[in-house]
ZAKOL-703570 format. One line per 3 residues: their letters; for each residue x, y, z of N, C-alpha, C. Coordinates in steps of 0.001 Angstrom, whole numbers, plus 500000, padded with zeros to 6 digits. Layout:
N
a> X/Y/Z/X/Y/Z/X/Y/Z; ...
# end
This chain:
310
mrk> 859417/933754/633932/858501/933414/635019/858946/932115/635706; 859368/931139/634886/859821/929867/635443/861067/930054/636297; 861973/930919/635846/863201/931186/636588/862883/931808/637942
rtv> 861936/932765/637945/861562/933410/639201/860950/932398/640167; 860177/931471/639629/859547/930456/640482/860586/929556/641133; 861590/929126/640351/862646/928268/640880/863425/928989/641977
vfi> 863763/930256/641725/864504/931038/642716/863695/931196/643993; 862400/931450/643846/861530/931623/645013/861459/930339/645822; 861342/929194/645134/861281/927906/645832/862575/927630/646586
lav> 863717/927952/645958/865003/927767/646629/865096/928621/647888; 864639/929859/647787/864679/930759/648944/863814/930227/650075; 862630/929718/649739/861735/929157/650751/862368/927941/651418
ivi> 863018/927072/650623/863664/925885/651173/864763/926274/652160; 865575/927271/651785/866659/927721/652671/866096/928262/653970; 865063/929084/653883/864487/929696/655082/863872/928634/655984
isl> 863159/927662/655406/862572/926586/656212/863660/925757/656880; 864730/925470/656141/865845/924687/656705/866465/925397/657886; 866654/926706/657756/867228/927484/658856/866304/927484/660060
gil> 865003/927530/659803/864051/927486/660908/864118/926179/661665; 864256/925075/660937/864370/923765/661579/865646/923679/662404; 866760/924185/661842/868026/924156/662568/867963/925003/663832
sca> 867341/926154/663741/867272/927043/664903/866439/926432/666014; 865457/925587/665642/864642/924921/666661/865453/923871/667403; 866473/923316/666711/867295/922303/667356/868031/922901/668541
gpv> 868763/923997/668294/869386/924776/669351/870332/923977/670228; 870929/924636/671232/871806/923946/672167/871030/922937/672997; 871671/921845/673358/870995/920785/674088/871325/920808/675577
fnk> 872275/921604/675995/872739/921532/677372/871644/921875/678375; 870837/922913/678075/869910/923421/679063/868496/922883/678900; 868261/921991/677951/866918/921465/677743/866543/920522/678887
grn> 865341/920741/679416/864840/919861/680458/865578/920017/681769; 866287/921128/681989/867042/921327/683215/866559/922590/683906; 866453/922526/685228/866157/923723/686002/867467/924452/686237
vaa> 867709/925484/685461/869027/926111/685470/869098/927249/686471; 870296/927444/687029/870541/928557/687932/870844/929804/687127; 870869/930945/687827/871146/932215/687142/872607/932301/686726
dki> 873482/931675/687509/874901/931718/687187/875196/930844/685967; 876178/931289/685174/876491/930597/683926/877889/929993/683960; 878054/928947/683168/879366/928397/682861/879571/928549/681363
aii> 880669/929166/680984/880995/929333/679568/881781/928132/679080; 881462/927669/677880/882234/926596/677251/882883/927158/675994; 884199/927100/675958/884970/927567/674809/885609/926354/674148
yvd> 885369/926212/672854/885835/925031/672128/887190/925308/671463; 888141/924428/671736/889462/924486/671100/889553/923274/670190; 889221/923463/668932/889165/922356/667972/890270/922487/666930
gvi> 890885/921369/666584/891855/921356/665500/893216/921901/665893; 894016/922182/664879/895387/922633/665082/895398/924051/665644; 896210/924278/666660/896332/925594/667279/897358/926405/666497
mgg> 896946/927552/665991/897850/928372/665199/897624/929842/665506; 898611/930645/665200/898542/932063/665501/897638/932824/664554; 897256/934009/664967/896449/934884/664114/895010/934434/664020
rgq> 894429/934608/662846/893021/934297/662636/892775/932825/662334; 893841/932057/662125/893679/930634/661920/893288/930279/660515; 892395/929318/660373/891991/928801/659080/890707/929482/658628
ssl> 890598/929688/657327/889396/930272/656757/888685/929234/655910; 887357/929261/655990/886554/928352/655194/885206/928986/654942; 884319/928230/654334/882969/928720/654098/882283/929101/655396
lgd> 882680/928432/656473/882068/928699/657765/882772/929815/658519; 883718/930496/657898/884392/931611/658546/885764/931231/659061; 886330/932107/659897/887659/931886/660449/887549/931090/661745
ygg> 888466/930149/661964/888448/929357/663175/889833/928796/663436; 890050/928409/664711/891276/927712/665072/892440/928611/665410; 892317/929940/665234/893426/930840/665489/893399/931416/666886
tdy> 894555/931891/667337/894649/932455/668682/893793/933705/668832; 893668/934518/667788/892841/935725/667886/891411/935366/668256; 890908/934310/667655/889534/933862/667873/889362/933361/669305
lik> 890299/932536/669780/890204/931978/671122/890354/933053/672193; 891306/933962/671996/891535/935009/672986/890332/935944/673077; 889714/936237/671944/888515/937068/671957/887416/936410/672790
qlh> 887239/935103/672630/886224/934397/673398/886566/934384/674887; 887844/934196/675220/888260/934238/676623/887963/935595/677244; 888216/936660/676507/887946/938008/677015/886449/938230/677217
ear> 885643/937756/676270/884191/937921/676392/883664/937180/677612; 884138/935960/677819/883699/935185/678980/884198/935812/680279; 885415/936330/680257/885964/936971/681452/885167/938214/681840
ddk> 884753/938988/680847/884064/940253/681110/882573/940082/681377; 882038/938904/681134/880624/938644/681392/880447/938319/682869; 879798/939216/683598/879669/939044/685049/878779/937865/685416
svk> 877925/937431/684504/877058/936295/684803/877796/934964/684664; 878961/934975/684007/879766/933758/683834/880660/933581/685056; 880444/932502/685778/881201/932242/686994/882413/931346/686772
aii> 882419/930620/685667/883547/929731/685380/883576/929437/683886; 884735/928996/683423/884939/928713/681999/885453/927284/681851; 884873/926560/680902/885379/925231/680551/885990/925298/679165
lri> 887236/924864/679057/887881/924721/677760/887650/923297/677277; 886879/923152/676220/886648/921827/675637/887681/921621/674543; 888751/920911/674865/889897/920798/673974/889835/919496/673186
nsp> 889894/919624/671885/890003/918471/670995/891026/918847/669927; 892289/918788/670306/893361/919300/669452/894617/918446/669579; 895289/918187/668443/896554/917451/668498/897739/918346/668833
ggs> 897491/919658/668975/898571/920605/669243/898698/921604/668122; 899884/922138/667960/900099/923135/666922/901345/923945/667200; 901282/925206/666903/902414/926110/667064/902708/926354/668539
apa> 903988/926280/668909/904383/926559/670290/904083/928010/670680; 904442/929009/669856/904107/930393/670217/902604/930625/670332; 901815/929991/669457/900363/930163/669513/899799/929562/670797
sqe> 900274/928372/671147/899827/927737/672389/900222/928586/673593; 901413/929119/673556/901881/929965/674644/901036/931222/674776; 900673/931807/673637/899882/933034/673650/898529/932803/674324
vge> 897852/931721/673953/896560/931426/674559/896740/931023/676023; 897788/930257/676306/898044/929842/677678/898220/931017/678622; 898921/932040/678169/899114/933232/679006/897789/933952/679245
eik> 896908/933953/678244/895601/934579/678425/894749/933784/679406; 894879/932458/679379/894154/931640/680346/894590/931993/681766; 895877/932187/681963/896385/932571/683283/895833/933926/683712
kvr> 895730/934860/682764/895184/936187/683089/893713/936095/683486; 892974/935223/682798/891566/935024/683158/891468/934477/684575; 892327/933525/684911/892330/932977/686269/892708/934045/687290
dsg> 893669/934893/686926/894074/935974/687825/892944/936962/688072; 892012/937057/687123/890876/937970/687281/889839/937413/688256; 890009/936157/688662/889117/935568/689651/888178/934517/689109
klv> 888272/934207/687820/887373/933217/687243/888058/931861/687115; 887292/930845/687436/887779/929479/687369/887847/929032/685910; 888928/928330/685548/889071/927775/684200/889359/926280/684328
vts> 888485/925472/683734/888604/924014/683809/888734/923470/682393; 889521/922430/682237/889692/921787/680926/888909/920484/680878; 888211/920283/679773/887578/918998/679470/888174/918509/678162
mgd> 888888/917388/678217/889541/916848/677027/888579/915951/676246; 888629/916062/674926/887820/915213/674061/888615/914007/673601; 888626/913779/672286/889382/912646/671738/890875/912789/672008
iaa> 891381/914011/671809/892820/914235/671922/893081/915647/672429; 894028/915751/673324/894487/917056/673818/895973/916906/674087; 896739/916912/673008/898160/916603/673096/899004/917803/672713
sgg> 900273/917756/673105/901244/918793/672746/900705/920175/673113; 900479/921046/672111/899958/922380/672418/898612/922329/673104; 897803/921292/672807/896528/921130/673504/896739/920883/674982
ywl> 897776/920099/675320/898064/919889/676745/898671/921143/677365; 899414/921918/676587/899970/923190/677084/898826/924047/677630; 897733/924171/676860/896587/924961/677319/895964/924352/678559
aac> 895802/923028/678550/895197/922359/679691/896001/922595/680967; 897319/922573/680849/898182/922750/682021/898039/924137/682628; 897524/925077/681863/897341/926447/682365/896018/926625/683102
sdk> 895175/925593/683116/893864/925709/683746/893904/925217/685190; 892790/925422/685910/892720/925060/687323/892564/923556/687536; 891835/922908/686625/891569/921484/686793/891388/920852/685424
iya> 891784/919570/685299/891726/918884/684004/890893/917613/684126; 889896/917506/683234/889125/916280/683071/889520/915629/681754; 889583/914304/681748/889868/913569/680512/889065/912283/680511
npa> 888700/911807/679334/888106/910480/679222/889202/909440/679410; 888872/908250/679867/889910/907230/680059/890721/906938/678801; 890092/907056/677624/890785/906753/676369/891275/907996/675632
tlt> 891123/909171/676224/891653/910395/675603/893152/910243/675364; 893629/910759/674222/895061/910793/673955/895594/912155/674369; 896551/912172/675271/897087/913431/675768/898592/913301/675982
gsi> 899170/914314/676591/900623/914307/676761/901323/914883/675552; 902263/914110/674991/903103/914577/673880/903771/915892/674245; 904315/915937/675458/904970/917148/675954/906353/917229/675328
gvy> 906533/918141/674430/907801/918270/673730/907672/919214/672550; 908781/919411/671868/908838/920360/670747/909666/919745/669632; 909245/919947/668393/910093/919566/667268/909962/920606/666165
mpy> 910974/920688/665337/910973/921600/664204/911218/920777/662942; 910243/920692/662051/910387/919821/660870/911428/920346/659889; 912060/919408/659211/913084/919774/658245/913151/918694/657179
anw> 913126/919077/655916/913230/918126/654796/914401/918529/653905; 915077/917516/653353/916189/917761/652441/915873/917114/651094; 915614/917956/650094/915268/917478/648758/916439/917583/647782
eel> 917635/917723/648310/918801/917981/647474/919016/916882/646425; 918960/915634/646845/919184/914527/645912/918077/914443/644866; 916847/914723/645277/915736/914722/644327/915930/915806/643277
ykk> 916351/916992/643710/916581/918082/642761/917670/917726/641749; 918697/917028/642232/919775/916634/641323/919257/915678/640249; 918370/914765/640645/917855/913776/639702/916989/914404/638625
igi> 916256/915442/638976/915351/916049/637989/915952/917307/637364; 917198/917587/637711/917908/918673/637042/917568/920069/637519; 917216/920204/638796/916930/921530/639352/918090/921953/640244
rqe> 918537/923173/640036/919600/923722/640879/919157/925077/641426; 919032/925147/642745/918592/926379/643393/919798/927198/643844; 919757/928477/643561/920798/929386/644036/920141/930573/644709
kik> 920839/931145/645694/920287/932281/646440/921359/933332/646631; 920939/934557/646638/921789/935673/647057/921265/936085/648421; 922062/935866/649463/921565/936050/650823/922428/937023/651612
sgp> 921820/937603/652626/922495/938632/653416/923428/938050/654469; 923248/936791/654833/924095/936170/655839/924127/934671/655653; 925080/933979/656252/925261/932543/656011/924091/931686/656479
hkd> 923305/932190/657430/922223/931385/657983/920836/931866/657547; 920783/932780/656579/919485/933307/656167/918599/932221/655564; 919176/931231/654926/918376/930150/654337/918463/928880/655170
ils> 918612/929053/656488/918642/927898/657376/917323/927123/657233; 917370/925810/657292/916241/924907/657072/915800/924845/655614; 916624/925372/654715/916300/925290/653297/916331/923828/652846
per> 915310/923373/652109/915297/921974/651660/916240/921703/650495; 916870/922744/649934/917703/922537/648754/919147/922161/649076; 919484/922157/650364/920865/921837/650710/920921/921157/652066
tmt> 922084/920532/652342/922281/919875/653624/922546/920911/654718; 921965/920700/655868/922183/921599/656991/923597/921401/657550; 924261/922478/657885/925598/922380/658466/925479/922016/659946
eee> 926554/921562/660532/926558/921220/661948/926307/922450/662812; 926849/923585/662376/926613/924822/663127/925126/925179/663114; 924503/925030/661944/923079/925336/661853/922243/924356/662667
rai> 922634/923090/662655/921908/922105/663453/921979/922464/664940; 923121/922940/665374/923265/923347/666773/922384/924558/667090; 922283/925489/666141/921426/926670/666330/919969/926245/666509
iqt> 919492/925361/665621/918102/924908/665696/917861/924107/666964; 918816/923265/667338/918659/922465/668548/918551/923357/669777; 919314/924437/669814/919237/925382/670934/917852/926012/671018
mvd> 917285/926365/669860/915940/926942/669834/914902/925936/670337; 915006/924682/669869/914064/923645/670291/914182/923405/671795; 915408/923355/672296/915621/923140/673728/915021/924280/674551
dmy> 915153/925497/674044/914606/926654/674758/913088/926553/674851; 912422/926248/673728/910961/926117/673744/910528/924936/674605; 911303/923851/674570/910994/922684/675402/911052/923044/676885
nqf> 912086/923787/677276/912219/924196/678675/911046/925082/679104; 910562/925924/678192/909392/926747/678494/908160/925873/678708; 908019/924848/677871/906897/923915/678002/906966/923200/679345
vtv> 908143/922716/679705/908325/922026/680984/907950/922947/682143; 908345/924197/682056/908018/925158/683114/906514/925344/683253; 905804/925437/682117/904346/925596/682143/903700/924399/682842
vse> 904120/923195/682484/903543/921994/683091/903912/921912/684562; 905159/922214/684889/905622/922148/686273/904832/923101/687166; 904647/924326/686703/903907/925318/687490/902416/925015/687528
grk> 901873/924636/686367/900444/924388/686306/900011/923162/687075; 900832/922103/687033/900481/920854/687708/901130/920733/689081; 901915/921764/689448/902609/921769/690741/903453/920498/690902
mdp> 904254/920255/689883/905128/919087/689861/906585/919536/689819; 907451/918703/690322/908883/918984/690256/909328/918974/688787; 910114/919972/688352/910555/920025/686948/911262/918759/686484
nrv> 912036/918146/687361/912735/916916/686976/911742/915782/686712; 910663/915743/687492/909633/914729/687262/908922/914990/685937; 908681/916271/685638/908047/916613/684368/908929/916162/683206
rel> 910230/916378/683327/911145/915984/682245/911134/914476/682019; 910938/913719/683083/910848/912266/682936/909631/911872/682095; 908549/912643/682245/907315/912348/681512/907289/913009/680142
adg> 908104/914068/679985/908037/914904/678784/909067/914477/677748; 908983/913222/677328/909884/912758/676273/909171/912693/674923; 908002/913315/674851/907257/913372/673598/906196/912310/673439
riy> 906172/911320/674337/905207/910234/674174/903792/910702/674526; 902796/909995/674008/901410/910274/674354/900945/909287/675414; 899923/909700/676163/899348/908874/677218/897845/908790/677033
tgn> 897253/907725/677519/895799/907677/677598/895352/908513/678802; 894076/908796/678846/893570/909536/679995/893823/908798/681294; 893644/907486/681276/893921/906672/682468/895365/906821/682913
qak> 896293/906689/681966/897719/906808/682291/898047/908211/682794; 897490/909215/682134/897776/910601/682509/897302/910899/683934; 896152/910348/684312/895663/910566/685684/896593/909904/686689
alg> 897034/908683/686386/897929/907981/687299/899258/908718/687463; 899679/909444/686414/900953/910167/686435/900820/911591/686972; 899604/912030/687226/899401/913372/687754/899246/914449/686698
lvd> 899101/914050/685443/898923/915030/684372/897460/915417/684189; 896559/914635/684760/895117/914861/684684/894550/914693/686090; 893500/915467/686405/892914/915406/687752/891795/914386/687882
elg> 890865/914393/686925/889684/913543/687021/889395/912876/685684; 888766/911711/685743/888279/911035/684552/886788/911329/684405; 886375/911712/683210/884975/912022/682990/884789/912774/681693
nly> 883527/912837/681243/883225/913527/679994/882884/914988/680242; 882370/915660/679223/882072/917087/679332/881036/917361/680406; 880025/916503/680522/878983/916737/681518/879523/916546/682938
dai> 880447/915617/683112/881103/915474/684414/881895/916734/684742; 882560/917297/683716/883326/918525/683924/882398/919681/684285; 881230/919737/683653/880265/920803/683969/879810/920695/685413
dgt> 879440/919486/685843/878991/919301/687224/880101/919622/688223; 881314/919170/687929/882426/919445/688826/882778/920919/688885; 882709/921576/687739/883003/923009/687698/881970/923805/688472
aql> 880706/923404/688361/879641/924088/689112/879894/923999/690612; 880337/922833/691067/880632/922679/692491/881809/923554/692900; 882868/923554/692082/884042/924373/692407/883706/925859/692438
agi> 882810/926285/691537/882446/927699/691443/881379/928093/692453; 880848/927115/693203/879826/927413/694199/878470/927735/693600; 878186/927157/692427/876901/927402/691767/875873/926428/692317
kgk> 874744/926959/692784/873677/926131/693335/872747/925719/692210; 872476/924431/692103/871622/923930/691042/872394/923763/689749; 871660/923467/688690/872276/923275/687383/872610/924630/686767
pei> 873857/924828/686363/874231/926124/685787/873710/926272/684365; 873454/927506/683969/873144/927771/682565/874440/927711/681770; 874382/927105/680601/875575/926934/679773/875565/927963/678654
key> 876664/928672/678526/876832/929633/677445/877970/929150/676563; 877653/928738/675343/878655/928182/674442/879261/929269/673568; 880575/929203/673430/881299/930083/672518/881863/929227/671385
gkn> 881896/929811/670194/882510/929108/669080/881590/928173/668350; 880338/928067/668799/879346/927274/668080/878498/928234/667266; 878578/928102/665949/877912/929051/665068/876394/928872/665083
spw> 875691/929969/664841/874251/929927/664685/873900/929207/663392; 872642/928753/663239/872276/928080/661995/872557/928904/660750; 872283/930227/660826/872559/931085/659658/874038/931066/659312
sml> 874885/931304/660324/876325/931387/660046/876895/930023/659703; 876310/928944/660248/876789/927604/659896/876596/927331/658411; 875485/927805/657866/875220/927575/656457/875894/928611/655567
mgg> 875938/929840/656043/876396/930925/655186/877787/931442/655529; 878275/931132/656742/879637/931508/657099/879815/932966/657399; 878764/933688/657802/878960/935064/658225/878123/936036/657438
ndk> 878250/937320/657798/877421/938363/657212/877645/938549/655724; 878913/938379/655273/879184/938568/653860/878480/937503/653025; 878438/936254/653538/877742/935208/652813/876237/935442/652816
lei> 875729/935988/653938/874302/936307/653983/873946/937348/652939; 874824/938317/652761/874575/939343/651766/874572/938747/650357; 875474/937775/650132/875496/937097/648839/874182/936354/648614
lhk> 873721/935654/649670/872446/934949/649564/871323/935915/649237; 871345/937042/649899/870310/938045/649683/870287/938522/648233; 871472/938747/647687/871554/939249/646316/871159/938185/645299
lll> 871590/936938/645568/871341/935884/644590/869891/935417/644585; 869324/935289/645798/868009/934681/645882/866868/935672/646026; 867104/936757/646760/865999/937630/647100/865918/938903/646280
kpl> 867045/939415/645812/867020/940638/645007/866169/940497/643751; 866310/939372/643009/865461/939236/641822/863983/939271/642165; 863641/938714/643346/862239/938715/643740/861778/940113/644103
ene> 862646/940891/644774/862285/942244/645146/862092/943131/643927; 862906/942883/642902/862843/943714/641704/861645/943382/640828; 861221/942123/640857/860228/941698/639894/858895/941312/640519
mpi> 858841/941179/641858/857601/940760/642478/857290/941672/643647; 856020/941999/643898/855671/942811/645064/855859/942005/646340; 856574/942581/647299/856831/941909/648571/856375/942831/649685
aap> 855561/942328/650582/855014/943165/651644/856101/943615/652609; 857002/942679/652987/858065/943023/653942/859348/942369/653477; 860243/943102/652836/861497/942502/652363/862332/941985/653507
lai> 863053/940916/653236/863905/940310/654258/865020/941273/654629; 865184/941499/655938/866252/942373/656431/867432/941530/656847; 868612/941890/656407/869825/941189/656785/870425/941911/657983
pek> 870376/941325/659185/870885/942016/660376/872406/942161/660331; 872885/943193/661013/874343/943411/661067/875025/942338/661907; 874347/941870/662942/874965/940869/663815/873959/939759/664067
w> 874487/938547/664159/873633/937401/664488/874044/936858/665832
# end
């Protein structure tokens, strides 16, 4: 009986907590007379990587699959007149950044405006995405730029010798273990990797040149890998306006021809249930752990239903 009481109290606490969180809700539209037209905000947080990205208790995030899905949803929503990318990312994979960047261009080609609002940092791959948008906002102290490419390489050969480890491989070709940390890279291999880095760098320069309508040679002068503040980036033509997210919202509404305050539709911000439980599978676990014992042992007028979608 005592065990059932403890479980019941825990379930009540969780449900009350979720109710309080749900009352908090988004803050963008509170106290505002909103127009029928919407602006979508898509959050690009953390390292940009391919596929589903990182997994955690809160679900999958940070991957290109997730971002592209949100871009498609915003593009297909007829009530959404423009999209703001809220970027707070130090960069990531060049192919992943390129993949999302190409989707941003397709969204623009469909007729929808895409504006970037930079947070603390929007560098490297984060700037790649920004360069694909129609307009870029940054805070004066935002860290951005870092236009360039590198491929990390470590050589642990001397360390292995000291601790008595010797690695051997049976390989199909001389370069199959290129970038292997167990041996020194040959000059031929270094040239191969440098060619790859140069190719990706040239692609990055092209994206910035086309997106910012700048001469490629001027882009190369700026694209030596250094970072810039938002103030510096604006002076150099890498950023259009200085301002925070709300400035970007107001500016985007004007560009999109929205009369009055636009309704904001946020993507990538989890509901209170999913924030705590990380998705439907976690909700089912909660249901089994906390509520099943009560259903089996206590009369319940209306058992809690776990919805398929939140």
